[in-house]
N, C-alpha and C positions, 0 to 999 in steps of 0.2 A: 536299560537293563540292568537289574541289580547284579552285583557279584554272586557267584555261585561257588559253593564250597564243594570241593572234590578231593578225593584222596589221589595225589598226584606225586607223591615223593617216593623215594626209595624206601623211606621208613614207615610209610602208610599213614602219615599224618596228613589231616585235612588242611586246606588252605584256601583263601578266598581270592579269585583272579577275576579280573574284569574282561569283558570281551575285547576292549581295545588293548590291554595288555597281553591278553593271549594271543592276538593276532600279531603284535609285534615279536613275541617269543616264537611264533610259527616261521615268520619271516627270517628271523635270526637263525633258526634251526636249519632252513633250508640253505641259506648262504653259507653256514658253519659246515654243513655236510659236503657243500661243493668243493670246499678247499682240499678235499681228498686228492684231487687232480694236481694241485701244486705240491702238496706234501709227498705224494708217490713219486712223482716225476724228480723232485729234489732229492729225495732220498736214494732213489736209484742211481742218479748222477753222482751222488757222493760215495757210492761204491756198494751200497747195501743190496742184497738179493730181494727178489720179489717176495720169498717166503719171510724174510726178517722184517721187512716193510709191513705185512700183513700182521705177524707177530707183535710187533710194537703197536699195532692199532688196536689189538685186543687186550694187551697187557694191563693197561689201566682200569678197564672195566673189571677184569678178573680180579685185580689186586683189591678193588673197591667193593665187588659184589660176591667174590668167590665163597666167602664164609656163609653165605645164605643158600647154598644148595639144599634143597628139599629131598630128604631120602626116607621120609615116613612112608608107611604102607600105601597110604591113600594117594600119595604124590609121586611115588619113586616111577612109575610108569610114564607119567607126563614129564619127569625130569629127563628119562632116558630119551624120550621123543625129542625134546629140546635140545639135549646133548648131541643127539646123531644130526640133527638139523644144523647145529652149530658146525659140525665136521664138514658139511657140505658148503656152509657158509665161508669157512675159512679158505677152503679150495678155491671155491669161486672167485673170491678176493684176489688170490694168487694169479688166477688168470687174468683178472682186471689190471693188475700192476704189471705184469708181463706185457700185456697189450699197450698200456700206457707207456713202456719203455720204448716201443717200437712204432707206434702208429700215432697219429695227430689225436691230442686229447678230445678235441670236440667230437671226432668220430667214434672214439671208444664211449664216450659219454653218452651218445646218442644210441649206440648199440646196447648200453646197459639199461637204457629206458624201455628196452623191449620186454623186461621180466614180466610185466602182466600178462602177455599172452603164455608165457610158459607156466605162470601161476594157473591159469585157467586150465591148462592141460594137466598139471600136476594135481590139482584139487579134483578134477574128473577122475583120474586114475586111483587116487587115494580113496575118495569119498563115494565115487560111483555116481554122483548126481549129474543130470545131464544139464549142461550150461544153456542158458537161455540165447536165443538167437541174437538179440542186441549184444550180448557179451562176446559171442563168437565174431560177430562184424567188427566189434571195437578191436578185438584181438588181431583180426586180420589187418586192420588199418594200421595198427601198431607195427606189425611186422612189415607192411608196405613203406612205412615211414623209414624203416631201417635200410631196406632194399634201396630207397631213394638216396640216403645218406653214403651207403657204400657203393661208390661208383666202380666202374670196370677196373680203373686203375689200381685203386685199393685192393680189390680181390684178386687182381693179377698179380700184383707185387708182393703182397704179404698175405696170400690167402690162409696159410695155417696160423698166422698172428690174429686175423679176424675170427678164426674158429676159437682161439683163446679167449678173445673179447666176448665171443657168443657164451662160453662157458659160465661166464660170470651170471648173467641173467638166467640161465637154465637152472644152475643150482640155487639161485636165490628164488626163483619160482618155486622150487621144491620146499624151500623153507618156508615161504609164505603159506603154502598149502598144509604143510605138517604143522606149523604154529596155530593156524586158524582151525583146523579140524581134529587135531590130535592132543593138544595141550589145553586143558581147561581148569585143572585144579589148582594150578600154581598162583601165588601171589606175584605182582610185577617184579619185584627184586628177585624172586626165585626163577622167573623165567629168563630174565636178563643173565643171571648167574650162569644158569644151565647152558644156555646158548653160548655165551662168550666163553665159557670153559671148553666146551666141545670143540669151537674154532681154535682155541689156544692149544689145547691137547693135540689136535690134529696137525699143527703146523709144527710141533716140536721135533718129529723125525725130519722134517724137511729142513728145518734150521740146523739140527745136529750134523746133518751132511754137509753143510756149508763150510767153507774156510772161515776162520775166525774174522778175517778183514771183510768178509762179506756180511758179517753178523752183527759186530760190535762197532758202533759208531767212533769215527776216527778222531774227531775233534769236537769242541763245544757246540758249534753251529749244528752239526748233525744230530747231537745228543738232544738238542732243543726241538730239532724237526721230528726226531723219534717220539719224544714226549708230546709234542703237538698233535702229531697224527691220531694219538690214542685219546687225547683229551678232547681235541676240537673238531674231530670227524667222526668220533663215535659216541663218546659218553655224553657230551654236551648236547648235540643235536638230539639225541634220543630223549633225553630227560626234558628239554625244551618243548618237543613235540608231546610228551606224555602230560605236561602240564596244561599246554595250551589248546590241544585238540578236543577235549571234552567240552570245552566251554563254548566253542563257536561251532562245532558241528561239522560235517564232511565237507560241506560246500566251500566254506571259507578256508577250511584246513587245506584242501586240495589245492585251491588258488594261491594261497599264501605260500606253502610248501613247494609248489611247483616252480617257484623261482629258482630252483636248484639248477635246472639244465641250462637256462640262460646265463647263470651266474657261472657255471662251469666254462661257457663259451666266453663270457668275458674275463674270467681268470686265465684262461689259455691265450687270449689276445693280449692283454696287458702284461701278465707277468710271465708267460712262456714263449711269447712271439709266435703264436699258433692262432691266427684268426680263423674263424669257421669258413669253409666253403659255402657257395650257394646251395650245392647239395644237402650239405650238412645242416644248413639252416632250414631248408625245406623239410629234410626228413625229420628234424628235431619238432619242428612245427606241427607237422602231420601227428606225430606221436603224442604230443602234449593235447593236442585236440582231441584225438582218440581216447585218452585216458580221462579228460574232462568230462566227456559226454558219455563215458561207460555207465550203464545202469546200476544204481545202488538201490538196496532195499533195506529196511529197517530190520533189527534183529527180532525175533520172536519175543513177545512181551515187552518190547520198548515203547515208551509211550512219549518220546520226545515229539515236539511238533513237526509239521512237514517241512522238508528240507534241512533238518537236524539230525539227520541220520548217523551211523557210525562212522568213525574217521576212516573211510577208505580212500586215501589220498592218491592224488596223481603222482606223487612224488616217491622217491626211495623210502622215504622216512614215513609215508603214510601208514603202512600197517605196523610200524613200530609200535604204535599205541595200542593196536587191536588187542592183543593178548596181555597188555601191560596196564590197562586203565580199570580202575574200580571205582565205583560210585560210592561216596561216603554215605554211611547210614543216617548222617545228620544233615545230608544236602537239603537245601530248600526246594522242595517239590513243585513249588509254584513259581520257581524262577523261569525265565524264557528258555535257557538252553538246558535240555537234558540228555545230551549225546554221549555221555560215558556209557561205557559197556559194564556189563558185569565181568565177575572175575574170569568166567568160562563161557564166552560167546562162541557161537558155531557160526562160521563163516557162511554167508548166504551163498546160494549156489550160483547166482548170476553176477557176482562180483568179478571185476577184470583187474582192479588195482589193489593194491595193499602190501604191506611190508613188515613183517615182524623181525625181532632179532635187532641187535646192535649194529 
Protein backbone atom coordinates (compact mmCIF):
# COMPACT_ATOMS: atom_id res chain seq x y z
CA UNK A 1 0.00 0.00 0.00
CA UNK A 2 1.32 3.40 -0.90
CA UNK A 3 1.97 6.03 1.68
CA UNK A 4 -0.96 8.36 2.24
CA UNK A 5 -0.67 12.07 2.90
CA UNK A 6 -2.70 13.34 5.86
CA UNK A 7 -2.90 16.53 7.83
CA UNK A 8 -1.63 15.00 11.04
CA UNK A 9 0.39 17.64 12.86
CA UNK A 10 -0.37 20.51 15.17
CA UNK A 11 0.64 22.91 12.43
CA UNK A 12 -1.78 21.41 9.92
CA UNK A 13 0.96 20.37 7.51
CA UNK A 14 0.45 17.18 5.54
CA UNK A 15 2.91 14.31 5.80
CA UNK A 16 3.36 10.87 4.26
CA UNK A 17 3.07 7.93 6.65
CA UNK A 18 3.24 4.25 5.69
CA UNK A 19 0.85 1.72 7.27
CA UNK A 20 3.71 -0.09 9.02
CA UNK A 21 5.03 3.16 10.47
CA UNK A 22 1.52 4.18 11.50
CA UNK A 23 1.03 0.87 13.32
CA UNK A 24 4.31 1.33 15.17
CA UNK A 25 3.25 4.82 16.19
CA UNK A 26 -0.06 3.52 17.53
CA UNK A 27 1.64 0.82 19.57
CA UNK A 28 4.04 3.40 20.97
CA UNK A 29 1.17 5.73 21.82
CA UNK A 30 -0.60 3.03 23.81
CA UNK A 31 2.53 2.06 25.71
CA UNK A 32 3.35 5.71 26.39
CA UNK A 33 -0.13 6.45 27.70
CA UNK A 34 0.05 3.41 29.96
CA UNK A 35 2.98 4.95 31.80
CA UNK A 36 0.52 7.28 33.58
CA UNK A 37 0.23 4.62 36.29
CA UNK A 38 3.96 4.73 37.03
CA UNK A 39 4.18 8.53 36.97
CA UNK A 40 1.05 9.05 39.08
CA UNK A 41 2.11 6.57 41.76
CA UNK A 42 5.71 7.88 41.80
CA UNK A 43 4.68 11.53 42.06
CA UNK A 44 2.19 10.93 44.86
CA UNK A 45 4.79 8.89 46.74
CA UNK A 46 7.16 11.84 46.30
CA UNK A 47 4.68 14.03 48.17
CA UNK A 48 2.70 15.76 45.42
CA UNK A 49 -1.07 15.97 45.75
CA UNK A 50 -3.36 14.35 43.18
CA UNK A 51 -4.42 17.79 41.91
CA UNK A 52 -0.79 18.81 41.40
CA UNK A 53 -0.03 15.58 39.53
CA UNK A 54 -2.88 16.19 37.08
CA UNK A 55 -1.93 19.87 36.85
CA UNK A 56 1.53 18.91 35.63
CA UNK A 57 0.02 16.40 33.24
CA UNK A 58 -1.78 19.15 31.32
CA UNK A 59 0.82 21.89 31.77
CA UNK A 60 3.03 20.90 28.82
CA UNK A 61 0.09 20.71 26.40
CA UNK A 62 -1.23 24.10 27.53
CA UNK A 63 2.19 25.70 27.14
CA UNK A 64 2.57 24.33 23.62
CA UNK A 65 -0.97 24.79 22.29
CA UNK A 66 -2.54 27.49 24.49
CA UNK A 67 -1.97 30.31 22.02
CA UNK A 68 -4.17 28.51 19.48
CA UNK A 69 -7.45 28.94 21.38
CA UNK A 70 -10.11 29.86 18.79
CA UNK A 71 -12.39 32.75 19.81
CA UNK A 72 -13.80 33.84 16.46
CA UNK A 73 -17.57 34.08 16.13
CA UNK A 74 -17.83 30.80 14.22
CA UNK A 75 -15.67 28.85 16.65
CA UNK A 76 -16.37 30.47 20.00
CA UNK A 77 -19.22 28.14 20.95
CA UNK A 78 -17.25 25.00 20.06
CA UNK A 79 -14.27 26.29 22.03
CA UNK A 80 -16.56 26.81 25.01
CA UNK A 81 -17.83 23.22 24.74
CA UNK A 82 -14.26 21.93 24.56
CA UNK A 83 -13.24 24.10 27.52
CA UNK A 84 -16.09 22.80 29.70
CA UNK A 85 -15.30 19.25 28.63
CA UNK A 86 -11.73 19.89 29.73
CA UNK A 87 -12.95 20.96 33.18
CA UNK A 88 -14.60 17.57 33.57
CA UNK A 89 -11.55 15.82 32.17
CA UNK A 90 -9.23 17.37 34.74
CA UNK A 91 -11.49 16.55 37.68
CA UNK A 92 -11.88 12.99 36.44
CA UNK A 93 -8.13 12.55 36.35
CA UNK A 94 -7.88 13.79 39.94
CA UNK A 95 -10.17 10.95 40.91
CA UNK A 96 -7.97 8.55 38.95
CA UNK A 97 -4.80 9.66 40.74
CA UNK A 98 -6.48 9.57 44.16
CA UNK A 99 -7.51 6.00 43.41
CA UNK A 100 -3.99 5.12 42.21
CA UNK A 101 -2.69 6.25 45.61
CA UNK A 102 -4.94 3.85 47.50
CA UNK A 103 -5.89 0.93 45.28
CA UNK A 104 -3.90 -1.58 43.24
CA UNK A 105 -2.92 -0.07 39.90
CA UNK A 106 -4.33 -2.96 37.79
CA UNK A 107 -7.71 -2.52 39.46
CA UNK A 108 -7.84 1.23 38.81
CA UNK A 109 -6.77 0.74 35.19
CA UNK A 110 -9.48 -1.87 34.66
CA UNK A 111 -12.14 0.39 36.15
CA UNK A 112 -11.01 3.25 33.93
CA UNK A 113 -11.54 1.16 30.83
CA UNK A 114 -15.30 1.16 31.52
CA UNK A 115 -15.54 4.68 30.07
CA UNK A 116 -17.18 3.45 26.82
CA UNK A 117 -20.30 2.50 28.77
CA UNK A 118 -20.55 6.01 30.22
CA UNK A 119 -19.79 7.47 26.80
CA UNK A 120 -22.83 5.69 25.43
CA UNK A 121 -25.02 7.06 28.23
CA UNK A 122 -23.69 10.60 27.89
CA UNK A 123 -24.09 10.58 24.12
CA UNK A 124 -27.71 9.48 24.50
CA UNK A 125 -28.38 12.25 27.03
CA UNK A 126 -26.70 14.95 24.92
CA UNK A 127 -27.84 13.99 21.43
CA UNK A 128 -31.05 12.10 22.13
CA UNK A 129 -30.18 9.36 19.64
CA UNK A 130 -31.22 5.89 20.65
CA UNK A 131 -28.17 3.60 20.90
CA UNK A 132 -28.12 0.36 18.92
CA UNK A 133 -28.81 -2.86 20.78
CA UNK A 134 -25.31 -4.16 20.05
CA UNK A 135 -23.83 -1.03 21.56
CA UNK A 136 -25.94 -1.44 24.70
CA UNK A 137 -24.90 -5.07 24.95
CA UNK A 138 -21.25 -4.06 24.57
CA UNK A 139 -21.59 -1.45 27.31
CA UNK A 140 -23.22 -4.00 29.61
CA UNK A 141 -20.34 -6.40 28.97
CA UNK A 142 -17.85 -3.63 29.79
CA UNK A 143 -19.54 -3.05 33.14
CA UNK A 144 -19.62 -6.79 33.75
CA UNK A 145 -15.86 -6.89 33.33
CA UNK A 146 -15.49 -4.15 35.93
CA UNK A 147 -17.67 -6.03 38.41
CA UNK A 148 -15.50 -9.11 37.88
CA UNK A 149 -12.33 -7.10 38.52
CA UNK A 150 -13.67 -5.38 41.66
CA UNK A 151 -13.97 -8.24 44.09
CA UNK A 152 -15.89 -8.14 47.38
CA UNK A 153 -12.69 -7.39 49.30
CA UNK A 154 -11.92 -4.33 47.17
CA UNK A 155 -15.45 -2.99 47.45
CA UNK A 156 -15.58 -3.62 51.20
CA UNK A 157 -12.20 -2.25 52.23
CA UNK A 158 -12.09 0.82 50.01
CA UNK A 159 -15.59 1.34 48.66
CA UNK A 160 -15.35 5.13 48.60
CA UNK A 161 -12.00 4.90 46.79
CA UNK A 162 -13.60 2.64 44.19
CA UNK A 163 -16.20 5.37 43.68
CA UNK A 164 -13.36 7.85 43.10
CA UNK A 165 -11.95 5.51 40.48
CA UNK A 166 -15.38 5.28 38.82
CA UNK A 167 -15.60 9.08 38.69
CA UNK A 168 -12.77 9.11 36.16
CA UNK A 169 -14.50 7.03 33.44
CA UNK A 170 -17.82 8.77 34.17
CA UNK A 171 -16.41 12.23 33.50
CA UNK A 172 -14.34 10.93 30.63
CA UNK A 173 -17.41 9.43 29.01
CA UNK A 174 -19.00 12.87 29.20
CA UNK A 175 -15.95 14.38 27.52
CA UNK A 176 -16.14 11.86 24.68
CA UNK A 177 -19.80 12.62 24.09
CA UNK A 178 -19.31 16.40 24.14
CA UNK A 179 -16.31 16.29 21.83
CA UNK A 180 -18.07 13.97 19.40
CA UNK A 181 -21.45 15.69 19.24
CA UNK A 182 -20.79 19.34 20.09
CA UNK A 183 -17.33 20.26 18.83
CA UNK A 184 -17.22 20.44 15.03
CA UNK A 185 -15.72 23.69 13.76
CA UNK A 186 -12.32 23.60 15.44
CA UNK A 187 -9.00 22.69 13.89
CA UNK A 188 -7.10 19.86 15.62
CA UNK A 189 -4.77 22.12 17.58
CA UNK A 190 -7.69 24.36 18.59
CA UNK A 191 -9.58 21.43 20.08
CA UNK A 192 -6.51 20.24 21.94
CA UNK A 193 -5.82 23.75 23.21
CA UNK A 194 -9.34 24.43 24.48
CA UNK A 195 -9.71 21.07 26.17
CA UNK A 196 -6.31 21.20 27.86
CA UNK A 197 -6.86 24.77 28.99
CA UNK A 198 -10.20 23.80 30.54
CA UNK A 199 -8.57 21.02 32.53
CA UNK A 200 -5.69 23.28 33.53
CA UNK A 201 -7.91 26.16 34.68
CA UNK A 202 -10.22 23.83 36.58
CA UNK A 203 -7.28 22.47 38.54
CA UNK A 204 -5.88 25.88 39.54
CA UNK A 205 -8.19 26.36 42.59
CA UNK A 206 -7.39 22.85 43.80
CA UNK A 207 -3.66 23.41 43.43
CA UNK A 208 -3.74 26.84 45.09
CA UNK A 209 -5.49 25.32 48.11
CA UNK A 210 -2.64 22.84 48.62
CA UNK A 211 0.46 23.52 50.76
CA UNK A 212 3.54 24.35 48.70
CA UNK A 213 5.31 21.09 49.49
CA UNK A 214 2.36 19.21 47.97
CA UNK A 215 2.58 21.21 44.74
CA UNK A 216 6.25 22.04 44.09
CA UNK A 217 8.57 19.09 43.39
CA UNK A 218 11.20 18.83 46.10
CA UNK A 219 14.13 17.49 44.06
CA UNK A 220 15.45 16.95 40.54
CA UNK A 221 13.99 13.44 40.24
CA UNK A 222 10.50 14.67 41.11
CA UNK A 223 10.83 17.53 38.61
CA UNK A 224 11.76 15.00 35.91
CA UNK A 225 8.71 12.92 36.80
CA UNK A 226 6.50 16.03 36.69
CA UNK A 227 7.81 16.95 33.25
CA UNK A 228 7.58 13.36 32.08
CA UNK A 229 3.93 12.96 33.01
CA UNK A 230 3.05 15.93 30.79
CA UNK A 231 5.11 14.89 27.80
CA UNK A 232 4.93 11.09 27.89
CA UNK A 233 1.38 10.43 29.09
CA UNK A 234 -0.53 13.24 27.34
CA UNK A 235 1.09 15.20 24.54
CA UNK A 236 3.21 12.45 22.97
CA UNK A 237 0.63 9.63 22.84
CA UNK A 238 -2.05 12.00 21.60
CA UNK A 239 0.08 13.23 18.73
CA UNK A 240 1.29 9.74 17.80
CA UNK A 241 -2.30 8.55 17.60
CA UNK A 242 -3.32 11.56 15.51
CA UNK A 243 -0.59 10.67 13.02
CA UNK A 244 -1.17 6.92 12.89
CA UNK A 245 -4.91 6.35 13.20
CA UNK A 246 -6.04 7.90 9.87
CA UNK A 247 -3.61 5.73 7.92
CA UNK A 248 -4.62 2.29 9.20
CA UNK A 249 -8.28 2.75 10.13
CA UNK A 250 -10.23 1.79 13.23
CA UNK A 251 -9.63 -1.96 13.30
CA UNK A 252 -5.85 -1.84 13.46
CA UNK A 253 -5.90 1.33 15.56
CA UNK A 254 -8.06 -0.41 18.14
CA UNK A 255 -5.89 -3.52 18.19
CA UNK A 256 -2.63 -1.59 18.48
CA UNK A 257 -3.71 1.05 20.97
CA UNK A 258 -5.51 -1.52 23.13
CA UNK A 259 -2.10 -2.67 24.29
CA UNK A 260 -2.44 0.06 26.89
CA UNK A 261 -4.32 -2.02 29.47
CA UNK A 262 -1.99 -5.04 29.40
CA UNK A 263 0.92 -2.59 29.44
CA UNK A 264 -0.44 -1.03 32.63
CA UNK A 265 -0.64 -4.53 34.10
CA UNK A 266 2.99 -5.14 33.14
CA UNK A 267 4.16 -1.77 34.53
CA UNK A 268 2.32 -2.42 37.79
CA UNK A 269 3.91 -5.85 38.07
CA UNK A 270 7.49 -5.00 37.10
CA UNK A 271 7.94 -1.41 38.31
CA UNK A 272 5.45 -1.16 41.15
CA UNK A 273 5.46 -4.76 42.45
CA UNK A 274 1.68 -5.04 42.03
CA UNK A 275 0.89 -8.07 39.88
CA UNK A 276 -2.73 -8.23 38.70
CA UNK A 277 -4.99 -10.75 40.37
CA UNK A 278 -6.86 -13.40 38.42
CA UNK A 279 -10.06 -11.39 38.88
CA UNK A 280 -8.44 -8.25 37.48
CA UNK A 281 -7.01 -10.17 34.52
CA UNK A 282 -10.38 -11.73 33.83
CA UNK A 283 -12.23 -8.43 34.13
CA UNK A 284 -9.72 -6.63 31.91
CA UNK A 285 -10.00 -9.35 29.28
CA UNK A 286 -13.80 -9.11 29.25
CA UNK A 287 -13.64 -5.32 28.88
CA UNK A 288 -11.13 -5.44 26.02
CA UNK A 289 -13.16 -8.09 24.19
CA UNK A 290 -16.34 -6.05 24.66
CA UNK A 291 -14.75 -2.91 23.22
CA UNK A 292 -13.09 -4.73 20.34
CA UNK A 293 -16.36 -6.27 19.16
CA UNK A 294 -18.43 -3.12 19.68
CA UNK A 295 -20.17 -1.94 16.50
CA UNK A 296 -18.63 0.82 14.45
CA UNK A 297 -20.20 2.69 11.60
CA UNK A 298 -18.75 4.91 8.95
CA UNK A 299 -19.47 8.57 9.20
CA UNK A 300 -21.90 9.99 6.63
CA UNK A 301 -20.14 10.69 3.38
CA UNK A 302 -17.10 8.63 4.30
CA UNK A 303 -15.86 6.63 1.33
CA UNK A 304 -13.20 4.54 2.96
CA UNK A 305 -13.09 0.82 2.21
CA UNK A 306 -14.89 -1.69 4.40
CA UNK A 307 -13.12 -2.13 7.70
CA UNK A 308 -11.38 1.23 7.42
CA UNK A 309 -13.91 3.31 9.31
CA UNK A 310 -13.27 6.13 11.68
CA UNK A 311 -10.84 5.47 14.49
CA UNK A 312 -13.16 4.62 17.35
CA UNK A 313 -10.51 2.77 19.27
CA UNK A 314 -10.78 0.33 22.11
CA UNK A 315 -8.21 2.27 24.04
CA UNK A 316 -8.30 5.53 26.00
CA UNK A 317 -6.49 7.11 23.10
CA UNK A 318 -9.05 5.94 20.55
CA UNK A 319 -11.23 8.98 20.45
CA UNK A 320 -8.38 11.39 20.91
CA UNK A 321 -8.10 11.43 17.17
CA UNK A 322 -11.78 11.65 16.26
CA UNK A 323 -12.18 15.42 16.67
CA UNK A 324 -8.51 16.05 15.86
CA UNK A 325 -8.08 14.48 12.41
CA UNK A 326 -8.48 16.40 9.19
CA UNK A 327 -7.95 14.92 5.77
CA UNK A 328 -5.43 16.80 3.63
CA UNK A 329 -6.98 18.33 0.53
CA UNK A 330 -3.98 16.93 -1.34
CA UNK A 331 -4.43 13.36 -0.11
CA UNK A 332 -4.19 10.61 -2.69
CA UNK A 333 -7.78 9.52 -2.97
CA UNK A 334 -6.81 6.34 -4.76
CA UNK A 335 -4.74 5.10 -1.84
CA UNK A 336 -6.01 2.15 0.14
CA UNK A 337 -6.71 3.81 3.47
CA UNK A 338 -9.14 6.72 3.63
CA UNK A 339 -10.07 6.60 7.30
CA UNK A 340 -9.32 10.17 8.34
CA UNK A 341 -12.27 12.21 9.38
CA UNK A 342 -13.39 15.63 8.32
CA UNK A 343 -12.85 18.45 10.74
CA UNK A 344 -16.35 18.15 12.17
CA UNK A 345 -17.47 14.53 12.23
CA UNK A 346 -20.63 13.68 14.05
CA UNK A 347 -20.22 10.59 16.15
CA UNK A 348 -22.36 7.65 15.02
CA UNK A 349 -25.06 6.84 17.49
CA UNK A 350 -24.02 3.20 17.88
CA UNK A 351 -20.43 3.79 18.91
CA UNK A 352 -19.38 2.36 22.23
CA UNK A 353 -15.72 3.34 22.26
CA UNK A 354 -13.91 6.56 21.62
CA UNK A 355 -11.86 9.18 23.34
CA UNK A 356 -11.32 12.86 22.63
CA UNK A 357 -9.21 15.22 24.54
CA UNK A 358 -5.57 15.01 25.56
